[in-house]
Residue frames as qw, qx, qy, qz and C-alpha x, y, z in Angstrom:
[[0.275, 0.101, -0.068, 0.954, -211.51, -54.21, 40.90],
 [0.024, -0.707, -0.608, 0.361, -213.90, -51.93, 42.77],
 [0.271, 0.638, 0.324, 0.644, -215.14, -48.99, 40.74],
 [0.297, -0.583, -0.312, 0.688, -214.46, -45.56, 42.21],
 [0.349, 0.771, 0.416, 0.334, -216.20, -42.86, 40.18],
 [0.299, -0.163, -0.053, 0.939, -215.00, -39.31, 39.65],
 [0.250, 0.717, 0.433, -0.486, -217.44, -36.40, 39.46],
 [0.246, 0.720, -0.197, -0.618, -218.24, -34.91, 36.08],
 [0.081, -0.238, 0.873, 0.418, -217.79, -38.03, 33.96],
 [0.639, 0.045, -0.359, -0.679, -220.41, -39.52, 31.63],
 [0.785, -0.182, 0.477, -0.351, -222.29, -42.61, 32.76],
 [0.861, 0.205, 0.447, 0.132, -221.48, -44.40, 29.52],
 [0.001, 0.675, -0.484, -0.557, -218.82, -44.12, 26.82],
 [0.876, 0.448, 0.127, -0.121, -219.07, -45.42, 23.27],
 [0.468, -0.490, 0.586, 0.444, -215.84, -47.04, 22.13],
 [0.676, 0.678, -0.108, -0.268, -215.24, -46.59, 18.41],
 [0.781, -0.291, 0.490, 0.254, -212.99, -49.56, 17.65],
 [0.437, 0.812, -0.268, -0.279, -210.42, -48.86, 14.92],
 [0.563, -0.440, 0.678, 0.172, -208.17, -51.93, 15.18],
 [0.736, 0.301, 0.579, 0.177, -209.25, -53.65, 11.95],
 [0.476, 0.832, 0.163, 0.235, -208.68, -50.47, 9.92],
 [0.014, 0.930, -0.298, 0.214, -206.33, -47.99, 11.60],
 [0.680, -0.536, 0.501, 0.007, -204.58, -50.79, 13.45],
 [0.837, 0.081, 0.491, 0.227, -203.91, -53.28, 10.68],
 [0.545, 0.829, 0.061, 0.110, -203.15, -50.69, 7.98],
 [0.038, 0.885, -0.443, 0.141, -199.83, -49.93, 9.65],
 [0.788, -0.356, 0.502, 0.018, -198.72, -53.50, 10.31],
 [0.060, 0.534, -0.732, -0.419, -195.98, -55.04, 8.17],
 [0.234, 0.088, 0.967, 0.048, -197.89, -58.32, 8.10],
 [0.457, 0.004, -0.362, -0.812, -200.73, -58.48, 5.56],
 [0.385, 0.034, 0.811, -0.438, -203.56, -60.25, 7.36],
 [0.041, -0.196, -0.856, -0.477, -205.84, -62.47, 5.21],
 [0.407, -0.297, -0.194, -0.841, -209.48, -61.40, 4.86],
 [0.724, -0.349, -0.567, -0.179, -210.76, -64.47, 6.71],
 [0.531, -0.190, -0.521, 0.640, -208.54, -63.63, 9.71],
 [0.048, -0.132, 0.077, -0.987, -209.73, -60.01, 9.64],
 [0.572, -0.343, -0.422, -0.614, -213.32, -61.24, 9.57],
 [0.707, -0.348, -0.588, 0.182, -212.71, -63.40, 12.61],
 [0.321, -0.009, -0.337, 0.885, -211.02, -60.45, 14.32],
 [0.299, -0.245, -0.113, -0.915, -214.11, -58.30, 13.77],
 [0.702, -0.340, -0.535, -0.326, -216.37, -61.13, 14.91],
 [0.625, -0.227, -0.565, 0.489, -214.35, -61.61, 18.10],
 [0.098, 0.086, -0.203, 0.970, -214.41, -57.87, 18.81],
 [0.504, -0.309, -0.286, -0.754, -218.18, -57.87, 18.42],
 [0.743, -0.308, -0.594, -0.011, -218.47, -60.88, 20.72],
 [0.459, -0.108, -0.475, 0.743, -216.48, -58.93, 23.32],
 [0.066, -0.744, -0.543, 0.384, -219.20, -56.26, 23.25],
 [0.114, -0.368, 0.231, 0.893, -217.85, -53.68, 20.82],
 [0.460, 0.619, 0.611, -0.181, -220.67, -52.35, 18.65],
 [0.398, 0.901, -0.068, -0.155, -218.93, -49.80, 16.40],
 [0.729, -0.287, 0.469, 0.406, -216.01, -51.34, 14.51],
 [0.366, 0.793, -0.276, -0.401, -214.26, -49.48, 11.71],
 [0.929, 0.024, 0.370, 0.025, -213.48, -52.37, 9.43],
 [0.696, 0.132, 0.412, 0.573, -211.47, -51.23, 6.42],
 [0.026, 0.697, -0.090, -0.710, -210.61, -48.46, 3.99],
 [0.705, 0.571, 0.403, 0.121, -211.48, -47.99, 0.32],
 [0.041, -0.829, 0.373, 0.414, -208.16, -46.42, -0.61],
 [0.719, 0.549, -0.397, -0.151, -206.19, -47.51, -3.64],
 [0.964, -0.239, 0.003, 0.116, -204.38, -50.81, -2.85],
 [0.639, 0.500, -0.210, 0.545, -201.12, -49.26, -4.04],
 [0.059, -0.683, 0.295, -0.665, -201.10, -46.89, -1.07],
 [0.508, -0.380, 0.599, -0.489, -202.36, -49.23, 1.66],
 [0.520, 0.184, -0.786, -0.279, -201.84, -52.83, 0.50],
 [0.017, -0.008, 0.892, -0.452, -202.81, -54.16, 3.94],
 [0.419, 0.389, 0.527, -0.628, -206.42, -53.16, 3.19],
 [0.200, 0.254, -0.637, -0.700, -206.56, -54.19, -0.46],
 [0.163, -0.211, -0.953, -0.145, -209.21, -56.82, 0.37],
 [0.262, 0.065, 0.339, -0.901, -211.91, -54.34, 1.46],
 [0.664, 0.057, -0.311, -0.677, -214.63, -55.77, -0.80],
 [0.612, 0.027, -0.790, 0.004, -213.78, -59.34, 0.14],
 [0.141, -0.018, -0.725, 0.674, -213.84, -58.57, 3.86],
 [0.413, 0.081, 0.216, -0.881, -217.19, -56.78, 3.78],
 [0.659, 0.081, -0.536, -0.522, -218.62, -59.66, 1.79],
 [0.633, -0.072, -0.764, 0.105, -217.97, -62.16, 4.60],
 [0.016, -0.172, 0.560, -0.810, -218.61, -60.11, 7.75],
 [0.131, -0.495, -0.853, 0.098, -221.60, -61.18, 9.84],
 [0.112, -0.401, -0.163, -0.894, -224.37, -58.59, 9.78],
 [0.289, -0.520, -0.743, 0.308, -226.53, -57.52, 12.69],
 [0.057, -0.860, -0.291, -0.415, -228.70, -54.47, 13.41],
 [0.593, -0.781, -0.053, 0.189, -226.64, -54.01, 16.58],
 [0.687, -0.262, 0.268, 0.623, -223.31, -53.74, 14.75],
 [0.303, 0.930, -0.025, -0.207, -221.93, -50.70, 12.95],
 [0.793, -0.038, 0.335, 0.508, -219.16, -51.17, 10.37],
 [0.198, 0.933, -0.069, -0.292, -217.92, -47.73, 9.24],
 [0.812, 0.148, 0.253, 0.505, -215.27, -47.65, 6.50],
 [0.202, -0.647, 0.153, 0.719, -212.79, -44.98, 5.47],
 [0.582, 0.633, 0.452, 0.237, -213.49, -43.39, 2.09],
 [0.409, -0.389, 0.113, 0.817, -210.94, -40.93, 0.63],
 [0.124, 0.275, -0.368, -0.880, -212.70, -39.88, -2.59],
 [0.703, 0.232, 0.022, -0.672, -215.65, -40.48, -4.90],
 [0.613, 0.287, -0.714, -0.177, -214.12, -43.63, -6.36],
 [0.113, 0.097, -0.880, 0.452, -213.82, -45.02, -2.85],
 [0.479, 0.140, 0.404, -0.767, -217.43, -44.06, -2.18],
 [0.707, 0.262, -0.401, -0.521, -218.53, -45.92, -5.33],
 [0.468, 0.185, -0.858, 0.101, -216.80, -49.06, -4.06],
 [0.096, -0.002, 0.744, -0.661, -218.31, -48.68, -0.61],
 [0.597, 0.187, 0.128, -0.770, -221.83, -48.15, -1.92],
 [0.658, 0.243, -0.620, -0.350, -221.48, -51.22, -4.14],
 [0.387, 0.045, -0.874, 0.291, -220.87, -53.24, -0.96],
 [0.471, -0.637, -0.552, -0.261, -223.89, -51.83, 0.83],
 [0.405, -0.082, -0.452, 0.790, -221.95, -49.70, 3.30],
 [0.193, -0.825, -0.484, -0.218, -224.15, -47.40, 5.40],
 [0.392, -0.901, 0.027, 0.183, -221.48, -45.49, 7.36],
 [0.731, 0.447, -0.064, 0.511, -218.30, -43.85, 6.09],
 [0.440, -0.781, -0.011, 0.443, -215.48, -41.65, 7.33],
 [0.541, 0.760, -0.064, 0.354, -213.36, -39.04, 5.58],
 [0.759, -0.421, -0.077, 0.491, -209.85, -38.25, 6.79],
 [0.283, 0.898, 0.009, 0.337, -208.60, -34.66, 6.71],
 [0.680, -0.068, -0.266, 0.680, -205.56, -32.86, 8.08],
 [0.206, -0.928, -0.206, 0.233, -205.15, -29.73, 10.16],
 [0.315, -0.688, 0.371, 0.538, -201.74, -29.12, 8.55],
 [0.573, 0.697, -0.246, -0.353, -200.57, -28.56, 5.01],
 [0.084, 0.544, -0.829, -0.094, -197.56, -30.88, 5.17],
 [0.391, 0.009, 0.900, -0.193, -199.52, -33.89, 6.36],
 [0.649, 0.558, 0.273, -0.439, -202.28, -33.18, 3.83],
 [0.431, 0.690, -0.506, -0.287, -199.63, -33.33, 1.11],
 [0.012, -0.386, 0.922, -0.040, -198.04, -36.51, 2.43],
 [0.416, 0.144, 0.832, -0.336, -201.28, -38.32, 3.20],
 [0.543, 0.619, 0.517, -0.233, -203.53, -37.15, 0.35],
 [0.486, 0.082, 0.440, 0.751, -201.10, -35.51, -2.09],
 [0.025, 0.758, 0.427, 0.492, -203.21, -32.35, -1.86],
 [0.030, 0.305, -0.333, 0.892, -203.28, -29.07, 0.02],
 [0.131, 0.280, 0.755, -0.578, -205.79, -28.69, 2.83],
 [0.448, 0.419, 0.046, -0.789, -208.10, -26.70, 0.53],
 [0.466, 0.282, -0.694, -0.471, -207.76, -29.27, -2.25],
 [0.147, -0.055, -0.973, 0.170, -208.50, -32.13, 0.11],
 [0.273, 0.363, 0.565, -0.689, -211.62, -30.41, 1.42],
 [0.495, 0.409, -0.267, -0.718, -212.75, -29.83, -2.15],
 [0.354, 0.159, -0.896, -0.216, -212.28, -33.55, -2.77],
 [0.001, 0.176, 0.892, -0.416, -214.33, -34.48, 0.29],
 [0.355, 0.218, 0.187, -0.890, -217.28, -32.17, -0.42],
 [0.647, 0.140, -0.434, -0.611, -218.93, -34.25, -3.18],
 [0.387, 0.024, -0.911, 0.137, -218.22, -37.45, -1.24],
 [0.061, 0.199, 0.686, -0.697, -220.14, -36.14, 1.77],
 [0.464, 0.232, -0.042, -0.854, -222.91, -34.67, -0.37],
 [0.607, 0.118, -0.668, -0.415, -223.49, -37.92, -2.24],
 [0.300, -0.035, -0.899, 0.317, -223.21, -40.04, 0.89],
 [0.196, 0.209, 0.530, -0.798, -225.75, -37.94, 2.78],
 [0.543, 0.202, -0.265, -0.771, -228.08, -37.95, -0.21],
 [0.633, 0.045, -0.745, -0.207, -228.04, -41.76, -0.01],
 [0.734, -0.575, -0.117, -0.341, -228.74, -41.71, 3.72],
 [0.782, 0.074, -0.445, 0.430, -225.24, -42.62, 4.92],
 [0.513, -0.845, -0.019, 0.150, -223.81, -41.54, 8.27],
 [0.625, 0.600, -0.178, 0.466, -220.56, -39.63, 7.77],
 [0.638, -0.681, -0.040, 0.357, -217.70, -39.11, 10.21],
 [0.407, 0.842, -0.206, 0.287, -214.94, -36.52, 9.72],
 [0.800, -0.353, -0.085, 0.478, -211.44, -37.19, 11.03],
 [0.197, 0.935, -0.203, 0.215, -209.11, -34.24, 11.56],
 [0.892, -0.106, -0.177, 0.403, -205.52, -35.36, 12.13],
 [0.518, 0.203, -0.185, 0.810, -202.51, -33.56, 13.64],
 [0.256, -0.842, -0.335, -0.335, -204.69, -31.59, 16.06],
 [0.590, -0.780, 0.006, 0.207, -201.94, -31.14, 18.67],
 [0.250, -0.717, 0.498, 0.420, -198.72, -31.27, 16.69],
 [0.826, 0.559, -0.035, -0.063, -197.18, -32.17, 13.35],
 [0.832, -0.279, 0.201, 0.434, -193.74, -33.82, 12.90],
 [0.544, 0.357, 0.256, 0.715, -192.83, -31.34, 10.16],
 [0.013, -0.715, -0.180, -0.675, -194.60, -28.16, 11.28],
 [0.179, 0.111, -0.622, 0.754, -194.37, -28.50, 15.07],
 [0.141, 0.388, 0.672, -0.615, -197.13, -27.16, 17.30],
 [0.024, 0.438, 0.671, 0.598, -200.45, -26.67, 15.52],
 [0.162, -0.078, 0.238, -0.955, -202.43, -23.55, 16.49],
 [0.266, 0.345, 0.820, -0.371, -205.84, -24.34, 17.96],
 [0.420, 0.602, 0.119, -0.669, -207.55, -21.89, 15.60],
 [0.265, 0.408, -0.727, -0.485, -206.06, -23.76, 12.63],
 [0.025, 0.107, 0.992, -0.058, -207.64, -27.00, 13.85],
 [0.294, 0.508, 0.567, -0.578, -210.97, -25.28, 14.49],
 [0.350, 0.543, -0.271, -0.714, -210.98, -23.81, 10.97],
 [0.269, 0.206, -0.870, -0.357, -210.46, -27.16, 9.23],
 [0.056, 0.226, 0.931, -0.281, -212.83, -28.98, 11.58],
 [0.337, 0.515, 0.361, -0.700, -215.59, -26.44, 11.04],
 [0.391, 0.451, -0.467, -0.652, -215.25, -26.62, 7.28],
 [0.186, 0.060, -0.969, -0.151, -215.52, -30.41, 7.36],
 [0.115, 0.370, 0.818, -0.425, -218.55, -30.38, 9.62],
 [0.335, 0.499, 0.056, -0.797, -220.21, -27.68, 7.53],
 [0.256, 0.198, -0.783, -0.531, -220.23, -30.21, 4.67],
 [0.774, -0.173, -0.189, -0.580, -222.81, -32.22, 6.62],
 [0.488, 0.156, -0.828, 0.230, -220.77, -34.69, 8.64],
 [0.675, -0.582, -0.342, -0.298, -222.43, -36.16, 11.72],
 [0.775, -0.599, 0.014, 0.200, -219.37, -36.69, 13.90],
 [0.331, 0.835, -0.370, 0.238, -215.92, -35.16, 14.25],
 [0.909, -0.314, -0.081, 0.263, -212.98, -37.20, 15.52],
 [0.003, 0.944, -0.322, 0.074, -210.05, -35.14, 16.79],
 [0.967, 0.067, -0.114, 0.217, -206.82, -37.02, 16.11],
 [0.273, -0.852, 0.437, 0.096, -203.57, -36.46, 18.00],
 [0.889, 0.407, -0.201, -0.063, -201.79, -38.42, 15.28],
 [0.577, 0.449, -0.544, 0.412, -198.28, -38.27, 16.76],
 [0.716, -0.477, -0.492, 0.138, -199.34, -38.37, 20.40],
 [0.397, 0.236, -0.288, 0.839, -197.78, -35.10, 21.56],
 [0.352, -0.635, -0.185, -0.663, -200.87, -33.68, 23.25],
 [0.217, -0.049, -0.757, 0.614, -201.31, -33.27, 26.99],
 [0.065, -0.598, -0.784, 0.157, -204.54, -32.78, 28.99],
 [0.020, -0.633, -0.174, 0.754, -204.44, -28.98, 29.07],
 [0.074, 0.246, -0.565, -0.784, -204.14, -28.82, 25.31],
 [0.090, -0.311, -0.911, -0.254, -206.99, -31.30, 24.89],
 [0.055, -0.654, -0.615, 0.436, -209.25, -29.30, 27.19],
 [0.022, 0.568, -0.091, -0.818, -208.47, -26.05, 25.39],
 [0.056, 0.080, -0.750, -0.654, -209.03, -27.61, 21.98],
 [0.076, -0.470, -0.876, -0.075, -212.41, -29.07, 22.89],
 [0.034, -0.681, -0.391, 0.618, -213.47, -25.73, 24.39],
 [0.043, 0.437, -0.353, -0.826, -212.47, -23.94, 21.18],
 [0.067, -0.133, -0.875, -0.460, -214.34, -26.50, 19.06],
 [0.070, -0.611, -0.772, 0.160, -217.51, -26.14, 21.11],
 [0.032, -0.630, -0.125, 0.766, -217.18, -22.34, 21.06],
 [0.073, 0.241, -0.587, -0.769, -217.23, -22.67, 17.25],
 [0.669, 0.114, -0.012, -0.734, -220.63, -24.36, 17.44],
 [0.673, 0.135, -0.712, -0.148, -219.71, -28.05, 17.32],
 [0.675, -0.542, 0.213, -0.454, -221.19, -29.63, 20.45],
 [0.204, -0.457, 0.857, -0.121, -219.51, -32.37, 22.44],
 [0.764, 0.178, 0.537, -0.311, -222.37, -34.69, 21.43],
 [0.763, 0.640, -0.034, -0.086, -220.84, -34.61, 17.93],
 [0.123, 0.790, -0.595, 0.079, -217.22, -35.08, 19.02],
 [0.980, -0.145, -0.059, 0.121, -214.93, -38.08, 19.36],
 [0.145, -0.857, 0.490, 0.070, -211.26, -38.23, 20.36],
 [0.950, 0.270, -0.101, 0.124, -208.50, -40.31, 18.81],
 [0.262, -0.869, 0.418, -0.019, -205.26, -40.45, 20.78],
 [0.822, 0.321, -0.420, 0.214, -201.93, -42.10, 20.06],
 [0.742, -0.668, -0.019, 0.060, -199.75, -43.13, 22.99],
 [0.652, 0.569, -0.255, 0.432, -196.34, -42.00, 21.71],
 [0.135, 0.490, -0.487, 0.711, -195.50, -40.16, 24.93],
 [0.285, -0.223, -0.867, 0.341, -197.76, -42.17, 27.25],
 [0.150, 0.101, 0.254, -0.950, -200.43, -39.47, 27.35],
 [0.306, -0.212, -0.701, -0.608, -203.37, -41.20, 25.67],
 [0.387, -0.516, -0.757, 0.105, -205.29, -42.18, 28.82],
 [0.211, -0.445, -0.313, 0.812, -204.67, -38.84, 30.53],
 [0.119, 0.095, -0.341, -0.928, -205.86, -37.04, 27.41],
 [0.336, -0.348, -0.792, -0.371, -208.91, -39.29, 27.21],
 [0.314, -0.537, -0.652, 0.433, -209.85, -38.50, 30.80],
 [0.063, -0.338, -0.040, 0.938, -209.54, -34.77, 30.04],
 [0.232, -0.083, -0.589, -0.769, -211.83, -35.21, 27.03],
 [0.365, -0.461, -0.807, -0.056, -214.42, -37.08, 29.10],
 [0.249, -0.515, -0.456, 0.682, -214.33, -34.35, 31.74],
 [0.055, 0.244, -0.208, -0.946, -214.97, -31.86, 28.92],
 [0.623, 0.317, 0.293, -0.652, -218.11, -33.75, 27.90],
 [0.474, 0.384, -0.674, -0.416, -216.95, -36.07, 25.11],
 [0.769, -0.142, 0.507, -0.363, -218.54, -39.54, 25.19],
 [0.922, 0.387, 0.019, -0.003, -217.04, -41.23, 22.09],
 [0.319, -0.738, 0.561, 0.198, -213.45, -42.50, 22.25],
 [0.789, 0.480, -0.367, -0.108, -211.50, -44.17, 19.44],
 [0.490, -0.575, 0.653, -0.042, -209.30, -47.08, 20.45],
 [0.653, 0.431, -0.580, -0.226, -207.53, -50.02, 18.85],
 [0.947, -0.299, 0.040, -0.114, -207.63, -53.55, 20.26],
 [0.900, -0.107, 0.041, 0.422, -204.20, -54.49, 21.54],
 [0.213, -0.811, 0.158, 0.522, -202.86, -51.01, 20.77],
 [0.671, 0.248, 0.519, 0.467, -202.39, -51.89, 17.10],
 [0.395, 0.797, 0.346, 0.298, -201.43, -49.31, 14.53],
 [0.378, -0.441, 0.036, 0.813, -199.88, -45.92, 14.01],
 [0.445, 0.809, 0.114, -0.367, -199.88, -43.92, 10.81],
 [0.829, 0.187, 0.328, 0.413, -198.16, -44.98, 7.56],
 [0.407, 0.738, 0.117, 0.525, -197.46, -41.36, 6.59],
 [0.193, -0.842, 0.284, -0.416, -196.08, -40.14, 9.93],
 [0.690, 0.177, -0.657, 0.248, -193.25, -42.26, 11.27],
 [0.045, 0.268, -0.604, 0.749, -193.37, -40.67, 14.71],
 [0.697, -0.216, 0.027, -0.683, -196.94, -41.91, 15.22],
 [0.036, 0.169, -0.972, 0.157, -196.78, -45.02, 17.37],
 [0.158, -0.325, -0.925, -0.116, -199.68, -47.21, 18.39],
 [0.381, -0.544, -0.283, -0.692, -203.21, -46.09, 19.08],
 [0.440, -0.343, 0.530, -0.639, -204.68, -46.03, 22.54],
 [0.202, 0.008, -0.977, -0.064, -205.25, -49.71, 23.38],
 [0.571, -0.404, -0.374, -0.609, -208.91, -50.58, 23.81],
 [0.727, -0.316, -0.578, 0.194, -208.06, -52.80, 26.78],
 [0.362, -0.041, -0.361, 0.858, -206.24, -50.00, 28.58],
 [0.266, -0.262, -0.128, -0.919, -209.21, -47.72, 27.98],
 [0.692, -0.381, -0.499, -0.357, -211.72, -50.29, 29.24],
 [0.619, -0.208, -0.574, 0.495, -209.65, -50.94, 32.37],
 [0.114, 0.043, -0.231, 0.965, -209.66, -47.24, 33.20],
 [0.446, -0.258, -0.249, -0.820, -213.37, -46.81, 32.47],
 [0.706, -0.324, -0.627, -0.058, -214.29, -49.92, 34.46],
 [0.492, -0.165, -0.510, 0.686, -212.34, -48.51, 37.39],
 [0.069, -0.032, 0.088, -0.993, -214.24, -45.22, 37.08],
 [0.325, 0.388, 0.757, -0.413, -217.60, -46.97, 36.96],
 [0.391, 0.492, -0.218, -0.746, -218.21, -45.77, 33.38],
 [0.788, 0.211, 0.562, -0.132, -220.18, -48.27, 31.31],
 [0.123, 0.511, -0.613, -0.590, -218.86, -49.52, 27.95],
 [0.892, 0.203, 0.096, -0.391, -220.60, -52.86, 27.45],
 [0.582, 0.555, -0.594, 0.013, -217.23, -54.49, 26.76],
 [0.937, -0.346, 0.038, 0.019, -216.10, -57.79, 28.28],
 [0.039, -0.862, 0.500, 0.070, -212.44, -57.12, 29.11],
 [0.619, -0.294, 0.723, 0.088, -211.39, -60.76, 29.34],
 [0.736, 0.480, 0.468, 0.088, -212.82, -61.57, 25.91],
 [0.331, 0.937, -0.107, -0.010, -211.17, -58.48, 24.48],
 [0.301, -0.716, 0.623, 0.094, -207.78, -59.41, 25.94],
 [0.723, 0.011, 0.684, 0.099, -208.14, -62.92, 24.51],
 [0.627, 0.735, 0.256, 0.033, -208.92, -61.44, 21.09],
 [0.139, 0.932, -0.333, -0.018, -205.83, -59.22, 21.14],
 [0.520, -0.469, 0.707, 0.099, -203.64, -62.13, 22.23],
 [0.755, 0.331, 0.561, 0.076, -205.03, -64.13, 19.31],
 [0.488, 0.870, 0.044, 0.052, -204.32, -61.32, 16.83],
 [0.193, -0.835, 0.509, 0.083, -200.82, -60.80, 18.25],
 [0.709, -0.145, 0.675, 0.143, -200.17, -64.45, 17.42],
 [0.677, 0.617, 0.375, 0.142, -201.13, -63.82, 13.79],
 [0.227, 0.958, -0.146, 0.095, -198.90, -60.75, 13.65],
 [0.853, 0.142, -0.295, 0.407, -195.99, -62.54, 15.28],
 [0.252, 0.350, -0.379, 0.819, -195.35, -59.98, 17.98],
 [0.229, -0.441, -0.737, 0.458, -196.64, -59.24, 21.47],
 [0.050, -0.851, -0.419, -0.314, -199.34, -56.65, 22.07],
 [0.292, 0.329, -0.302, 0.845, -198.06, -53.30, 23.38],
 [0.506, -0.632, -0.201, -0.552, -201.18, -52.93, 25.54],
 [0.043, -0.419, 0.710, -0.564, -200.26, -52.83, 29.23],
 [0.716, -0.109, 0.373, -0.580, -203.54, -54.51, 30.20],
 [0.903, 0.281, -0.275, -0.176, -203.09, -57.29, 27.64],
 [0.446, 0.457, -0.681, 0.357, -199.60, -57.89, 29.01],
 [0.279, -0.341, 0.615, -0.654, -200.85, -57.88, 32.62],
 [0.773, 0.025, 0.350, -0.528, -203.72, -60.27, 31.96],
 [0.678, 0.422, -0.559, -0.222, -201.90, -62.64, 29.61],
 [0.961, -0.239, -0.140, 0.000, -201.25, -66.22, 30.75],
 [0.780, 0.086, -0.251, 0.567, -198.15, -66.40, 32.91],
 [0.060, 0.569, -0.180, 0.800, -198.37, -62.83, 34.19],
 [0.125, -0.049, -0.749, 0.648, -198.83, -62.23, 37.91],
 [0.376, 0.147, 0.238, -0.883, -202.22, -60.61, 37.33],
 [0.524, 0.074, -0.614, -0.586, -203.75, -63.20, 34.99]]
């Protein structure tokens, strides 16, 4: 495929791979730690350098990630690889620190209903819970990412006002987080909304160099929304190998943007990612075999053995 660039795009995009965490947490199949470790290793071999590996939530709530300590204990380490983990509270931070984690993420909500369903707290209560986590993590030299979910719409509250998202996002970043990931958790956003949201965020003093985007493909808008974000200056994009995942607390959230679909688009635009698409497709085919279902990624399907394009 010959690359045909568009004006105004970054030369390089960092893919923040969320398959092992956000992808597998919503699968019915509980994947053994050794298989997860091989998944991460294969993703790294394909060129991905930032791989969110697991979550230190209570196993009762997300049993698919109950083996967080075991997984981190067997992952190969390299100065080139980043393994952020999700940490919901101080107990989770204690567990992460005991495993030598150097990068964490906290997961907030722009809406009250999702905050209640996901964290059993109001937005204010959840932010109060995060504050000491971020303070302690930064004091120990950890890099901290803030997720804000439901930035375009909420299945219970409908459209979410941009100023509401900006308010929560600003409060999370004011705690000392290094990066903000804007999550369209149920995939209802469209490019105009994404552009307006990023403009409002930057107007509030959070530069695009500190932003990431996290799109779900419920209505087939994830790539279009990603392109809008890149045109607005964002250079970090969350994606999940094979399009794995959704959200266990929002049934209308279907799979994440597939990493393969993202790489195909970026390759075609001449934007560098450092990812070997063939190796990535092979990895997602392998994981689909463990999960017992085909990958929803269009590129994985197109490049799989037996397809006309493979």
